[in-house]
VMD Tcl script that builds the backbone (N, CA, C; Angstrom):
set m [mol new atoms 438]
animate dup $m
set s [atomselect $m all]
$s set {name element resname resid chain x y z} {
  {N N MET 1 A 264.944 115.357 175.231}
  {CA C MET 1 A 266.105 115.581 174.376}
  {C C MET 1 A 266.364 114.312 173.574}
  {N N ILE 2 A 266.431 114.466 172.279}
  {CA C ILE 2 A 266.712 113.340 171.388}
  {C C ILE 2 A 268.156 113.453 170.925}
  {N N ILE 3 A 268.896 112.358 171.089}
  {CA C ILE 3 A 270.288 112.327 170.642}
  {C C ILE 3 A 270.355 111.440 169.406}
  {N N SER 4 A 270.663 112.045 168.295}
  {CA C SER 4 A 270.751 111.332 167.024}
  {C C SER 4 A 271.838 110.263 167.073}
  {N N ASN 5 A 271.598 109.184 166.351}
  {CA C ASN 5 A 272.637 108.172 166.191}
  {C C ASN 5 A 272.987 108.027 164.712}
  {N N GLU 6 A 272.801 109.097 163.968}
  {CA C GLU 6 A 273.172 109.120 162.553}
  {C C GLU 6 A 274.529 109.796 162.416}
  {N N TRP 7 A 275.410 109.149 161.663}
  {CA C TRP 7 A 276.781 109.633 161.504}
  {C C TRP 7 A 277.120 109.759 160.027}
  {N N TRP 8 A 278.076 110.591 159.721}
  {CA C TRP 8 A 278.618 110.740 158.372}
  {C C TRP 8 A 280.145 110.684 158.470}
  {N N THR 9 A 280.793 110.324 157.388}
  {CA C THR 9 A 282.260 110.303 157.336}
  {C C THR 9 A 282.709 110.956 156.037}
  {N N ALA 10 A 283.741 111.777 156.140}
  {CA C ALA 10 A 284.289 112.455 154.966}
  {C C ALA 10 A 285.797 112.592 155.128}
  {N N PRO 11 A 286.529 112.590 154.030}
  {CA C PRO 11 A 287.974 112.800 154.119}
  {C C PRO 11 A 288.297 114.279 154.277}
  {N N ALA 12 A 289.362 114.539 154.989}
  {CA C ALA 12 A 289.917 115.889 155.117}
  {C C ALA 12 A 291.428 115.735 154.998}
  {N N GLU 13 A 292.141 116.823 155.109}
  {CA C GLU 13 A 293.591 116.772 154.936}
  {C C GLU 13 A 294.279 117.508 156.071}
  {N N ALA 14 A 295.300 116.849 156.635}
  {CA C ALA 14 A 296.119 117.477 157.672}
  {C C ALA 14 A 297.036 118.508 157.018}
  {N N ASP 15 A 297.663 119.335 157.833}
  {CA C ASP 15 A 298.581 120.355 157.315}
  {C C ASP 15 A 299.712 119.746 156.495}
  {N N ASN 16 A 300.097 118.508 156.828}
  {CA C ASN 16 A 301.199 117.857 156.116}
  {C C ASN 16 A 300.728 117.063 154.900}
  {N N GLY 17 A 299.442 117.149 154.563}
  {CA C GLY 17 A 298.916 116.485 153.380}
  {C C GLY 17 A 298.358 115.093 153.625}
  {N N ARG 18 A 298.523 114.559 154.821}
  {CA C ARG 18 A 297.984 113.231 155.119}
  {C C ARG 18 A 296.463 113.292 155.256}
  {N N VAL 19 A 295.837 112.167 154.966}
  {CA C VAL 19 A 294.380 112.078 155.044}
  {C C VAL 19 A 293.926 111.967 156.496}
  {N N ILE 20 A 292.876 112.698 156.817}
  {CA C ILE 20 A 292.188 112.593 158.103}
  {C C ILE 20 A 290.753 112.190 157.782}
  {N N LEU 21 A 290.285 111.116 158.382}
  {CA C LEU 21 A 288.890 110.722 158.229}
  {C C LEU 21 A 288.090 111.400 159.336}
  {N N VAL 22 A 287.124 112.203 158.937}
  {CA C VAL 22 A 286.287 112.940 159.877}
  {C C VAL 22 A 284.925 112.253 159.922}
  {N N THR 23 A 284.517 111.861 161.115}
  {CA C THR 23 A 283.204 111.251 161.310}
  {C C THR 23 A 282.429 112.126 162.278}
  {N N GLY 24 A 281.269 112.588 161.843}
  {CA C GLY 24 A 280.480 113.497 162.669}
  {C C GLY 24 A 279.078 112.981 162.906}
  {N N ARG 25 A 278.532 113.379 164.026}
  {CA C ARG 25 A 277.166 113.002 164.393}
  {C C ARG 25 A 276.214 114.058 163.853}
  {N N ARG 26 A 275.168 113.606 163.191}
  {CA C ARG 26 A 274.177 114.515 162.608}
  {C C ARG 26 A 273.118 114.934 163.633}
  {N N ASP 27 A 272.436 116.017 163.297}
  {CA C ASP 27 A 271.199 116.423 163.978}
  {C C ASP 27 A 271.347 116.582 165.487}
  {N N MET 28 A 272.260 117.418 165.895}
  {CA C MET 28 A 272.491 117.639 167.322}
  {C C MET 28 A 271.736 118.859 167.857}
  {N N ASP 29 A 270.826 119.417 167.073}
  {CA C ASP 29 A 270.131 120.644 167.474}
  {C C ASP 29 A 269.428 120.531 168.822}
  {N N SER 30 A 268.758 119.406 169.080}
  {CA C SER 30 A 268.028 119.295 170.351}
  {C C SER 30 A 268.981 119.284 171.541}
  {N N VAL 31 A 270.172 118.740 171.352}
  {CA C VAL 31 A 271.173 118.730 172.426}
  {C C VAL 31 A 271.741 120.137 172.609}
  {N N ILE 32 A 272.064 120.790 171.510}
  {CA C ILE 32 A 272.613 122.146 171.570}
  {C C ILE 32 A 271.624 123.090 172.255}
  {N N LYS 33 A 270.355 122.971 171.903}
  {CA C LYS 33 A 269.327 123.883 172.432}
  {C C LYS 33 A 269.122 123.764 173.938}
  {N N THR 34 A 269.533 122.651 174.543}
  {CA C THR 34 A 269.393 122.537 176.000}
  {C C THR 34 A 270.274 123.548 176.714}
  {N N GLY 35 A 271.385 123.938 176.067}
  {CA C GLY 35 A 272.329 124.862 176.687}
  {C C GLY 35 A 273.120 124.249 177.825}
  {N N LYS 36 A 273.004 122.943 178.021}
  {CA C LYS 36 A 273.654 122.276 179.157}
  {C C LYS 36 A 275.009 121.666 178.819}
  {N N PHE 37 A 275.261 121.390 177.564}
  {CA C PHE 37 A 276.499 120.726 177.163}
  {C C PHE 37 A 277.485 121.789 176.686}
  {N N VAL 38 A 278.165 122.426 177.614}
  {CA C VAL 38 A 278.970 123.609 177.294}
  {C C VAL 38 A 280.473 123.342 177.247}
  {N N TYR 39 A 280.901 122.166 177.683}
  {CA C TYR 39 A 282.336 121.855 177.701}
  {C C TYR 39 A 282.667 120.918 176.550}
  {N N ARG 40 A 283.609 121.329 175.723}
  {CA C ARG 40 A 284.109 120.445 174.671}
  {C C ARG 40 A 285.325 119.719 175.225}
  {N N VAL 41 A 285.315 118.408 175.119}
  {CA C VAL 41 A 286.427 117.590 175.596}
  {C C VAL 41 A 286.944 116.773 174.419}
  {N N GLU 42 A 288.245 116.879 174.185}
  {CA C GLU 42 A 288.883 116.085 173.141}
  {C C GLU 42 A 289.760 115.044 173.807}
  {N N VAL 43 A 289.568 113.795 173.403}
  {CA C VAL 43 A 290.339 112.671 173.920}
  {C C VAL 43 A 291.173 112.150 172.755}
  {N N THR 44 A 292.490 112.182 172.906}
  {CA C THR 44 A 293.392 111.816 171.816}
  {C C THR 44 A 294.166 110.564 172.168}
  {N N LEU 45 A 294.164 109.616 171.232}
  {CA C LEU 45 A 294.942 108.387 171.361}
  {C C LEU 45 A 295.940 108.342 170.211}
  {N N PRO 46 A 297.227 108.591 170.497}
  {CA C PRO 46 A 298.227 108.464 169.438}
  {C C PRO 46 A 298.410 106.992 169.071}
  {N N TYR 47 A 298.750 106.735 167.820}
  {CA C TYR 47 A 298.988 105.351 167.396}
  {C C TYR 47 A 300.127 105.313 166.386}
  {N N GLU 48 A 300.669 104.109 166.209}
  {CA C GLU 48 A 301.714 103.901 165.204}
  {C C GLU 48 A 301.024 103.807 163.850}
  {N N ALA 49 A 301.335 104.741 162.975}
  {CA C ALA 49 A 300.626 104.864 161.706}
  {C C ALA 49 A 301.348 104.155 160.570}
  {N N ASP 50 A 300.578 103.843 159.531}
  {CA C ASP 50 A 301.187 103.348 158.304}
  {C C ASP 50 A 301.701 104.552 157.503}
  {N N ALA 51 A 302.172 104.317 156.301}
  {CA C ALA 51 A 302.767 105.388 155.495}
  {C C ALA 51 A 301.775 106.514 155.182}
  {N N LYS 52 A 300.485 106.208 155.210}
  {CA C LYS 52 A 299.462 107.216 154.921}
  {C C LYS 52 A 298.968 107.925 156.179}
  {N N GLY 53 A 299.494 107.520 157.339}
  {CA C GLY 53 A 299.067 108.132 158.591}
  {C C GLY 53 A 297.876 107.456 159.236}
  {N N LEU 54 A 297.426 106.367 158.639}
  {CA C LEU 54 A 296.260 105.654 159.155}
  {C C LEU 54 A 296.692 104.517 160.078}
  {N N PRO 55 A 295.779 104.043 160.919}
  {CA C PRO 55 A 296.152 102.992 161.873}
  {C C PRO 55 A 296.358 101.642 161.194}
  {N N ARG 56 A 297.275 100.881 161.761}
  {CA C ARG 56 A 297.465 99.506 161.323}
  {C C ARG 56 A 296.337 98.667 161.923}
  {N N GLU 57 A 296.234 97.423 161.482}
  {CA C GLU 57 A 295.114 96.574 161.892}
  {C C GLU 57 A 294.998 96.443 163.409}
  {N N ARG 58 A 296.101 96.218 164.088}
  {CA C ARG 58 A 296.074 96.036 165.546}
  {C C ARG 58 A 295.574 97.310 166.234}
  {N N GLU 59 A 296.090 98.455 165.801}
  {CA C GLU 59 A 295.677 99.725 166.385}
  {C C GLU 59 A 294.208 100.022 166.069}
  {N N ALA 60 A 293.796 99.717 164.841}
  {CA C ALA 60 A 292.402 99.957 164.452}
  {C C ALA 60 A 291.452 99.121 165.306}
  {N N ARG 61 A 291.841 97.890 165.589}
  {CA C ARG 61 A 291.008 97.019 166.417}
  {C C ARG 61 A 290.876 97.590 167.837}
  {N N LEU 62 A 292.013 98.015 168.419}
  {CA C LEU 62 A 291.985 98.605 169.758}
  {C C LEU 62 A 291.124 99.871 169.769}
  {N N MET 63 A 291.291 100.730 168.773}
  {CA C MET 63 A 290.499 101.959 168.719}
  {C C MET 63 A 289.014 101.655 168.593}
  {N N GLY 64 A 288.672 100.608 167.856}
  {CA C GLY 64 A 287.276 100.202 167.747}
  {C C GLY 64 A 286.714 99.752 169.084}
  {N N GLU 65 A 287.508 99.001 169.831}
  {CA C GLU 65 A 287.070 98.540 171.153}
  {C C GLU 65 A 286.897 99.716 172.114}
  {N N VAL 66 A 287.844 100.652 172.082}
  {CA C VAL 66 A 287.744 101.837 172.941}
  {C C VAL 66 A 286.515 102.659 172.544}
  {N N HIS 67 A 286.324 102.844 171.251}
  {CA C HIS 67 A 285.162 103.599 170.764}
  {C C HIS 67 A 283.864 102.970 171.260}
  {N N ASP 68 A 283.751 101.659 171.115}
  {CA C ASP 68 A 282.535 100.968 171.546}
  {C C ASP 68 A 282.310 101.122 173.047}
  {N N ALA 69 A 283.386 101.054 173.830}
  {CA C ALA 69 A 283.271 101.212 175.285}
  {C C ALA 69 A 282.818 102.626 175.643}
  {N N LEU 70 A 283.394 103.625 174.978}
  {CA C LEU 70 A 282.986 105.014 175.223}
  {C C LEU 70 A 281.520 105.224 174.846}
  {N N ALA 71 A 281.142 104.727 173.679}
  {CA C ALA 71 A 279.763 104.894 173.215}
  {C C ALA 71 A 278.783 104.222 174.170}
  {N N ALA 72 A 279.102 103.030 174.630}
  {CA C ALA 72 A 278.192 102.301 175.521}
  {C C ALA 72 A 277.949 103.073 176.815}
  {N N VAL 73 A 279.007 103.593 177.416}
  {CA C VAL 73 A 278.869 104.301 178.691}
  {C C VAL 73 A 278.128 105.626 178.511}
  {N N PHE 74 A 278.512 106.403 177.509}
  {CA C PHE 74 A 277.894 107.719 177.350}
  {C C PHE 74 A 276.496 107.647 176.730}
  {N N ASP 75 A 276.202 106.608 175.962}
  {CA C ASP 75 A 274.837 106.444 175.457}
  {C C ASP 75 A 273.889 106.054 176.589}
  {N N ALA 76 A 274.390 105.253 177.530}
  {CA C ALA 76 A 273.563 104.814 178.658}
  {C C ALA 76 A 273.309 105.939 179.657}
  {N N ASP 77 A 274.271 106.830 179.806}
  {CA C ASP 77 A 274.160 107.933 180.770}
  {C C ASP 77 A 274.756 109.175 180.126}
  {N N PRO 78 A 273.962 109.903 179.345}
  {CA C PRO 78 A 274.502 110.994 178.531}
  {C C PRO 78 A 274.879 112.258 179.311}
  {N N VAL 79 A 275.872 112.129 180.188}
  {CA C VAL 79 A 276.449 113.316 180.827}
  {C C VAL 79 A 277.352 114.035 179.828}
  {N N ALA 80 A 277.666 113.332 178.738}
  {CA C ALA 80 A 278.414 113.901 177.617}
  {C C ALA 80 A 277.940 113.195 176.354}
  {N N VAL 81 A 278.095 113.875 175.223}
  {CA C VAL 81 A 277.677 113.324 173.946}
  {C C VAL 81 A 278.875 113.336 173.008}
  {N N MET 82 A 279.191 112.156 172.453}
  {CA C MET 82 A 280.251 112.082 171.451}
  {C C MET 82 A 279.702 112.687 170.161}
  {N N THR 83 A 280.415 113.687 169.633}
  {CA C THR 83 A 279.926 114.373 168.438}
  {C C THR 83 A 280.815 114.179 167.220}
  {N N GLY 84 A 282.070 113.798 167.428}
  {CA C GLY 84 A 282.965 113.649 166.295}
  {C C GLY 84 A 284.122 112.728 166.598}
  {N N VAL 85 A 284.652 112.147 165.523}
  {CA C VAL 85 A 285.820 111.281 165.617}
  {C C VAL 85 A 286.721 111.628 164.435}
  {N N TYR 86 A 287.978 111.910 164.742}
  {CA C TYR 86 A 288.967 112.221 163.712}
  {C C TYR 86 A 290.034 111.136 163.752}
  {N N THR 87 A 290.327 110.531 162.608}
  {CA C THR 87 A 291.331 109.475 162.550}
  {C C THR 87 A 292.299 109.778 161.423}
  {N N GLY 88 A 293.584 109.852 161.758}
  {CA C GLY 88 A 294.602 110.055 160.742}
  {C C GLY 88 A 295.797 110.788 161.303}
  {N N ASP 89 A 296.867 110.775 160.531}
  {CA C ASP 89 A 298.106 111.450 160.910}
  {C C ASP 89 A 298.622 110.962 162.264}
  {N N GLY 90 A 298.397 109.664 162.535}
  {CA C GLY 90 A 298.954 109.053 163.737}
  {C C GLY 90 A 298.176 109.268 165.014}
  {N N GLU 91 A 296.913 109.714 164.910}
  {CA C GLU 91 A 296.125 109.844 166.135}
  {C C GLU 91 A 294.632 109.726 165.865}
  {N N ARG 92 A 293.947 109.246 166.891}
  {CA C ARG 92 A 292.476 109.194 166.895}
  {C C ARG 92 A 292.009 110.205 167.925}
  {N N ASN 93 A 291.102 111.073 167.517}
  {CA C ASN 93 A 290.530 112.082 168.417}
  {C C ASN 93 A 289.026 111.877 168.517}
  {N N TRP 94 A 288.562 111.703 169.744}
  {CA C TRP 94 A 287.130 111.659 170.013}
  {C C TRP 94 A 286.747 113.017 170.582}
  {N N VAL 95 A 285.670 113.596 170.087}
  {CA C VAL 95 A 285.209 114.895 170.576}
  {C C VAL 95 A 283.858 114.700 171.261}
  {N N PHE 96 A 283.780 115.226 172.468}
  {CA C PHE 96 A 282.559 115.156 173.269}
  {C C PHE 96 A 282.141 116.565 173.670}
  {N N TYR 97 A 280.850 116.734 173.895}
  {CA C TYR 97 A 280.341 117.913 174.586}
  {C C TYR 97 A 279.736 117.411 175.889}
  {N N ALA 98 A 280.190 117.999 177.003}
  {CA C ALA 98 A 279.843 117.496 178.330}
  {C C ALA 98 A 279.090 118.534 179.151}
  {N N ARG 99 A 278.271 118.036 180.066}
  {CA C ARG 99 A 277.563 118.891 181.019}
  {C C ARG 99 A 278.499 119.322 182.143}
  {N N SER 100 A 279.373 118.397 182.543}
  {CA C SER 100 A 280.244 118.604 183.699}
  {C C SER 100 A 281.558 117.885 183.447}
  {N N LEU 101 A 282.666 118.561 183.703}
  {CA C LEU 101 A 283.966 117.906 183.524}
  {C C LEU 101 A 284.174 116.818 184.568}
  {N N HIS 102 A 283.689 117.051 185.774}
  {CA C HIS 102 A 283.815 116.048 186.836}
  {C C HIS 102 A 283.064 114.762 186.468}
  {N N LEU 103 A 281.822 114.902 186.008}
  {CA C LEU 103 A 281.052 113.722 185.614}
  {C C LEU 103 A 281.648 113.053 184.382}
  {N N PHE 104 A 282.175 113.858 183.464}
  {CA C PHE 104 A 282.830 113.284 182.286}
  {C C PHE 104 A 284.001 112.414 182.718}
  {N N GLN 105 A 284.822 112.923 183.622}
  {CA C GLN 105 A 285.979 112.169 184.100}
  {C C GLN 105 A 285.539 110.852 184.744}
  {N N LYS 106 A 284.507 110.904 185.542}
  {CA C LYS 106 A 284.004 109.700 186.200}
  {C C LYS 106 A 283.560 108.666 185.162}
  {N N LYS 107 A 282.816 109.104 184.163}
  {CA C LYS 107 A 282.287 108.188 183.152}
  {C C LYS 107 A 283.372 107.665 182.211}
  {N N ILE 108 A 284.342 108.501 181.876}
  {CA C ILE 108 A 285.394 108.004 180.986}
  {C C ILE 108 A 286.254 106.977 181.715}
  {N N ASN 109 A 286.476 107.184 183.002}
  {CA C ASN 109 A 287.201 106.179 183.781}
  {C C ASN 109 A 286.429 104.865 183.821}
  {N N GLU 110 A 285.122 104.954 183.937}
  {CA C GLU 110 A 284.274 103.757 183.912}
  {C C GLU 110 A 284.401 103.042 182.568}
  {N N ALA 111 A 284.345 103.797 181.479}
  {CA C ALA 111 A 284.418 103.203 180.144}
  {C C ALA 111 A 285.762 102.538 179.879}
  {N N LEU 112 A 286.825 103.146 180.388}
  {CA C LEU 112 A 288.175 102.656 180.077}
  {C C LEU 112 A 288.707 101.650 181.089}
  {N N ALA 113 A 287.966 101.373 182.139}
  {CA C ALA 113 A 288.430 100.460 183.194}
  {C C ALA 113 A 288.879 99.090 182.671}
  {N N PRO 114 A 288.225 98.502 181.667}
  {CA C PRO 114 A 288.654 97.177 181.201}
  {C C PRO 114 A 289.979 97.169 180.426}
  {N N PHE 115 A 290.482 98.328 180.044}
  {CA C PHE 115 A 291.671 98.401 179.196}
  {C C PHE 115 A 292.930 98.592 180.024}
  {N N ASP 116 A 294.057 98.108 179.472}
  {CA C ASP 116 A 295.348 98.474 180.046}
  {C C ASP 116 A 295.480 99.990 179.921}
  {N N VAL 117 A 296.414 100.560 180.660}
  {CA C VAL 117 A 296.619 102.012 180.602}
  {C C VAL 117 A 296.917 102.422 179.158}
  {N N LEU 118 A 296.190 103.413 178.680}
  {CA C LEU 118 A 296.354 103.920 177.318}
  {C C LEU 118 A 297.032 105.286 177.366}
  {N N PRO 119 A 297.830 105.618 176.353}
  {CA C PRO 119 A 298.526 106.918 176.339}
  {C C PRO 119 A 297.610 108.057 175.879}
  {N N LEU 120 A 296.514 108.228 176.579}
  {CA C LEU 120 A 295.524 109.230 176.181}
  {C C LEU 120 A 295.949 110.629 176.587}
  {N N GLN 121 A 295.540 111.581 175.767}
  {CA C GLN 121 A 295.734 112.998 176.069}
  {C C GLN 121 A 294.353 113.638 176.081}
  {N N PHE 122 A 294.146 114.568 177.009}
  {CA C PHE 122 A 292.849 115.212 177.156}
  {C C PHE 122 A 292.999 116.721 177.019}
  {N N HIS 123 A 292.018 117.311 176.375}
  {CA C HIS 123 A 291.944 118.768 176.284}
  {C C HIS 123 A 290.478 119.143 176.486}
  {N N ALA 124 A 290.234 120.095 177.368}
  {CA C ALA 124 A 288.862 120.537 177.610}
  {C C ALA 124 A 288.806 122.056 177.626}
  {N N GLU 125 A 287.727 122.590 177.100}
  {CA C GLU 125 A 287.491 124.029 177.162}
  {C C GLU 125 A 286.002 124.298 177.017}
  {N N GLU 126 A 285.606 125.467 177.438}
  {CA C GLU 126 A 284.211 125.861 177.276}
  {C C GLU 126 A 283.954 126.177 175.806}
  {N N ASP 127 A 282.865 125.653 175.288}
  {CA C ASP 127 A 282.443 125.912 173.913}
  {C C ASP 127 A 280.909 125.899 173.887}
  {N N PRO 128 A 280.280 126.859 174.592}
  {CA C PRO 128 A 278.818 126.851 174.703}
  {C C PRO 128 A 278.100 127.058 173.370}
  {N N ASP 129 A 278.785 127.611 172.383}
  {CA C ASP 129 A 278.184 127.834 171.065}
  {C C ASP 129 A 278.426 126.673 170.103}
  {N N TRP 130 A 279.146 125.658 170.582}
  {CA C TRP 130 A 279.446 124.473 169.781}
  {C C TRP 130 A 280.188 124.844 168.487}
  {N N ALA 131 A 281.147 125.737 168.604}
  {CA C ALA 131 A 281.889 126.221 167.434}
  {C C ALA 131 A 282.634 125.095 166.725}
  {N N GLU 132 A 283.277 124.213 167.486}
  {CA C GLU 132 A 284.025 123.115 166.855}
  {C C GLU 132 A 283.080 122.191 166.119}
  {N N TYR 133 A 281.955 121.878 166.718}
  {CA C TYR 133 A 280.979 120.997 166.071}
  {C C TYR 133 A 280.498 121.620 164.761}
  {N N ARG 134 A 280.165 122.888 164.801}
  {CA C ARG 134 A 279.663 123.562 163.601}
  {C C ARG 134 A 280.731 123.586 162.498}
  {N N GLU 135 A 281.985 123.806 162.895}
  {CA C GLU 135 A 283.073 123.785 161.910}
  {C C GLU 135 A 283.249 122.388 161.326}
  {N N MET 136 A 283.191 121.363 162.174}
  {CA C MET 136 A 283.330 119.992 161.700}
  {C C MET 136 A 282.240 119.657 160.685}
  {N N CYS 137 A 281.033 120.124 160.926}
  {CA C CYS 137 A 279.914 119.820 160.031}
  {C C CYS 137 A 280.129 120.360 158.620}
  {N N LEU 138 A 280.970 121.361 158.474}
  {CA C LEU 138 A 281.271 121.891 157.143}
  {C C LEU 138 A 282.022 120.881 156.286}
  {N N ALA 139 A 282.639 119.873 156.925}
  {CA C ALA 139 A 283.393 118.858 156.189}
  {C C ALA 139 A 282.494 117.795 155.580}
  {N N GLU 140 A 281.230 117.735 156.017}
  {CA C GLU 140 A 280.335 116.693 155.503}
  {C C GLU 140 A 280.117 116.882 154.008}
  {N N VAL 141 A 280.246 115.784 153.292}
  {CA C VAL 141 A 280.024 115.796 151.854}
  {C C VAL 141 A 278.595 115.341 151.611}
  {N N GLY 142 A 277.787 116.209 151.039}
  {CA C GLY 142 A 276.402 115.859 150.740}
  {C C GLY 142 A 276.293 115.213 149.373}
  {N N ALA 143 A 275.156 114.612 149.103}
  {CA C ALA 143 A 274.939 113.960 147.813}
  {C C ALA 143 A 275.111 114.950 146.667}
  {N N SER 144 A 274.753 116.206 146.889}
  {CA C SER 144 A 274.888 117.211 145.829}
  {C C SER 144 A 276.346 117.600 145.589}
  {N N ASP 145 A 277.238 117.239 146.547}
  {CA C ASP 145 A 278.655 117.570 146.399}
  {C C ASP 145 A 279.414 116.533 145.586}
  {N N VAL 146 A 278.804 115.372 145.368}
  {CA C VAL 146 A 279.500 114.264 144.708}
  {C C VAL 146 A 279.362 114.370 143.218}
}
mol reanalyze $m
mol bondsrecalc $m
mol representation Tube
mol addrep $m
């Protein structure tokens, strides 16, 4: 199984008109075809936003550190694959597809151990068809769209 490390970023819009930056991982077909990553897990970190709904410098730095910690743990032991990141309207959302919720919990605790307690919110559900991922990919702006 090959896990792509190619990403794209495109702007989207929240219901209230604020900008959401959508970052998605490309070329996940080999992961999807395994049929093993059936749980979609969303990890949400609310933050104090600027007037546009985007993070301030301090929050952006913390989110970068958390992102790097998550990527390091899950890249080393892919019990889950980070497929998308949404930033805007006062929150950062990381989207993962996991093999096991129990193993995901163990690994996310490992990744976040160096940090003070964060006000994270978690949502998990079965998504064996990767519907959210496929919908997110529609936001990618290709060269022909520019």
